[in-house]
C-alpha positions as CSV (number, residue, x, y, z in Angstrom):
1,M,-22.6,16.3,4.0
2,A,-21.1,19.8,4.2
3,L,-18.0,20.6,6.3
4,D,-17.5,23.9,8.0
5,T,-14.2,25.4,9.3
6,A,-14.6,23.8,12.7
7,D,-14.8,20.3,11.0
8,V,-11.8,21.1,8.9
9,K,-9.9,22.3,11.9
10,R,-10.7,19.0,13.7
11,I,-9.8,16.9,10.7
12,A,-6.5,18.7,10.4
13,R,-5.8,18.1,14.1
14,L,-6.6,14.4,13.8
15,A,-4.3,14.2,10.8
16,R,-1.6,16.1,12.7
17,I,-1.5,18.7,9.9
18,A,-0.9,22.4,10.8
19,V,-3.3,24.5,8.9
20,P,-3.3,28.3,9.5
21,A,-6.7,29.7,10.4
22,E,-6.9,31.9,7.3
23,E,-6.6,28.8,5.1
24,L,-9.5,26.9,6.7
25,P,-12.3,28.4,4.6
26,A,-10.6,27.6,1.3
27,L,-9.7,24.1,2.5
28,A,-13.3,23.5,3.6
29,K,-14.5,24.5,0.1
30,E,-12.0,22.1,-1.5
31,L,-13.1,19.2,0.8
32,N,-16.7,19.9,0.2
33,G,-16.1,19.7,-3.5
34,L,-14.4,16.4,-3.1
35,L,-17.3,15.1,-1.0
36,D,-19.8,16.2,-3.7
37,W,-17.8,14.3,-6.3
38,V,-17.8,11.2,-4.1
39,E,-21.6,11.5,-3.8
40,Q,-21.9,11.7,-7.6
41,L,-19.9,8.5,-7.8
42,N,-22.1,6.8,-5.3
43,A,-25.1,7.7,-7.5
44,V,-23.7,5.6,-10.4
45,D,-25.4,2.2,-10.8
46,T,-22.6,-0.4,-10.6
47,A,-24.9,-3.5,-10.2
48,G,-23.6,-6.3,-12.3
49,V,-20.2,-4.7,-12.9
50,E,-17.4,-7.1,-12.0
51,P,-14.5,-5.7,-10.0
52,M,-11.3,-5.3,-12.0
53,T,-7.6,-5.1,-11.3
54,S,-6.7,-3.7,-14.7
55,V,-8.4,-2.0,-17.6
56,V,-7.0,-4.7,-20.0
57,A,-8.1,-8.3,-19.6
58,V,-4.7,-10.0,-19.2
59,S,-3.8,-13.4,-17.8
60,L,-0.2,-13.9,-16.7
61,P,1.7,-16.9,-18.0
62,M,1.9,-19.8,-15.5
63,R,4.9,-22.0,-14.9
64,E,5.2,-25.3,-13.3
65,D,5.7,-24.9,-9.5
66,A,8.8,-26.9,-8.7
67,V,10.8,-26.9,-5.4
68,T,14.6,-26.8,-6.0
69,D,17.7,-25.9,-4.1
70,G,18.7,-23.4,-6.8
71,G,21.6,-25.6,-7.9
72,I,24.2,-23.0,-6.9
73,A,25.0,-24.0,-3.3
74,E,28.7,-23.7,-3.8
75,K,28.4,-20.2,-5.3
76,V,26.2,-19.1,-2.4
77,L,28.6,-20.5,0.2
78,A,31.7,-19.2,-1.6
79,N,31.9,-16.0,0.5
80,A,30.8,-17.6,3.8
81,P,33.3,-16.9,6.5
82,E,32.6,-20.3,8.0
83,R,30.5,-23.3,6.9
84,V,29.6,-26.6,8.3
85,H,28.2,-29.5,6.2
86,G,27.2,-27.2,3.4
87,F,25.5,-24.6,5.6
88,F,26.5,-21.2,7.0
89,A,28.0,-21.4,10.4
90,V,27.2,-18.4,12.7
91,P,27.9,-17.7,16.3
92,K,25.2,-18.5,18.8
93,V,23.3,-15.4,19.8
94,V,20.6,-16.9,22.1
95,E,21.5,-18.4,25.4
């Protein structure tokens, strides 16, 4: 697929990018080069290749999933302007 200057002008308009008319041919050449490179990548046989998230096979250490209150409720509430029964007290904002 080859792009001409009209295509590049339309793409620039859709992307809300101001491109001067004298730069359109050079930009078309660059975009065509990129599209050729993508076509080369599409020609590579990737059947049987597993998707990967990293170039190194790494597994993260796991920890036991435990629900706690953090154990620092008093520190958390220390700067609260008002508290009621161990909770932040805030003014009502919904009527």
